C-alpha positions, 0 to 999 in steps of 0.5 A: 457516463458515471464510469467515464467520469470515474476514469477522468478522476483516475487520470487526473489523480495519477497525474497529480501523483506523478507531477506533484507527489504528496500534498502538503501535510496540512491539507493531506486527507490521510493526515486528517484521517490520522487526526480523527483516529488519534482523537478516538485513541486518546479517549479510549476507555480502560474497559471494553476496549475491543468493543470501543475499537470496533466502534472506532473503526466503524465510525472512522470508515463511515466518515470516509465513505460519507466524505466520498459520497458528499463529493460524488453528490456535487455532480460531474463538473470541473470542481467535483473532478478536481476534488475527487482526483485530489482525494483519490490521489491521497489514497495511493502513492506511486511516486513517493514509494518509488522515489524513496526506494531509489533514494535509499539505493543511492545512499547504499551505493555510496556506502552511507549505511548510517543514513540508510539505517536512519531513513529506513526507520520511516520505511519499514517496521523493524529495528534498522540499527544493525542492518548491513547492506544486504539486509537494508536492500532486502528491507527496501525491496520487501517494503516496495513489494508490500506497498504495491498492494496496500499503497497502490493496488488495494485503493484502486481496486476499491475505487473500481468497485465502489468509486471514490467512497470505496477508495477512501474507505480502504485508506481509512482502514489501512490508516487505522491498522497502521496506527492501532493495529498492533499485537501489543499493548496498549493497542492489542484490544482497541486495534483488534477490529482495525487489524482484522478489517485491514486483513479482510480488505487486503485479502483479494488485492494481495492475491491479485497482485501475483497476476500483475507482478507475473505479467510485469516479470515477463518483461522485467524479471523471471515470471515462472520464478515469481509464480513458483516462489509466490506459491511456495513462500507466500504463507511464511510471513506473519501477515496473511496478505503481505507474503504474496507480493513479497514472495512474487517479487523475490522470485521475479528478481531471484533475491533472498528477502529476509526479516531477521527473526521472522521470515525468509523468502526465496531461501535458495536465492542470493542476498540482494545487492543495492542495484536490485532495488532499481529492478524492484522499483521498475518491476513495481512501477510497471505493475502499477501501470498495469493496474491502471491500464487494467482499470481502463480496460474493464472500466467501460463496463460500469460495475457500480452506479451511484 
C-alpha cells in the first residue's frame, strides 16, 4: 500500500510540474532551504570553518529529512497526497529546464546574442560575456545534460529508495552545494562537506544516467556514440559526476561541447548549432520520461517501508 501511495504522489508531482512549473518564490520549498543555508552562512565563525560546515550540512539535511517524515506521518489521505506531491515536485524540475533551454535556442535563432549571454548567466556557471553562437549552444546543451542528473534523476532516484524524505534530503544537499560548495574563499572551508556530500549523492545517479540516455538515443540520437563518448570523455570534467551525462549527450547528438579553459567533450564532432538544442531537449525530455516509467515498473516491489 505504501508504494502505491508513493506512486500516486509521483504522478501528482509530475502533473504539477508539467501544468504549473515552479511554485511562487514565497512558497517554494527550495527557496526556504536556501534561507536556512543562508542563515548558517551568515553566522559562520572565522575559525574551525570546516567543522562548522559539516555541522551546517548535517543540520540542514536532517531538517529536510524531518520535514519529509512529518508529512509522511500524516497518513495516506488526500491532504498528505497533495502536500507530499507539492514537496516532491520542488525537488525536480523538468518543465523549467526544458522551456528555458528552448527560450535561449529561440533567441539564438533570431540572432539576439546579447540577450542570450545575459540569460545564460542564470543557466550556467561560467563567464558568458564573450560567448559566440556555438559556445552559447554548447553551454545550453551541457547544462541540460548535467541538470538531467541533479535536477531530475537524482531526486527521483532517492524518492524511489527512501520516499519523500530521501528526495528532500537530496535537494537540500544539492542546494547546499550550489550555495556554498565552491573551491574559493569564503566557501572553500565551510562548503567542503557540502561539496563532498553532493559528489557522493550524485555518484550513482550520474552513472545510471548513461542507461536512460542510451535508450532514449535509440529513438532520438546515436546510442553507440553516446556510450562510446561517455566511456571516453566522462572523466574530462572537473566534477566526478557531471561528465557522464554531458559526454553521453555529446555522443548521442554528435556535437562538440566545450567549456573554454576547462574541458572539451566529443572533440572529433562539429560545434553545435542552435537547432541541436532542440534535439538535446527532446533527448533529455524522453530520458526523464524513461526515469519516471522505470520507477513505475519497479515500484510494485516496495524497497523501503516506513
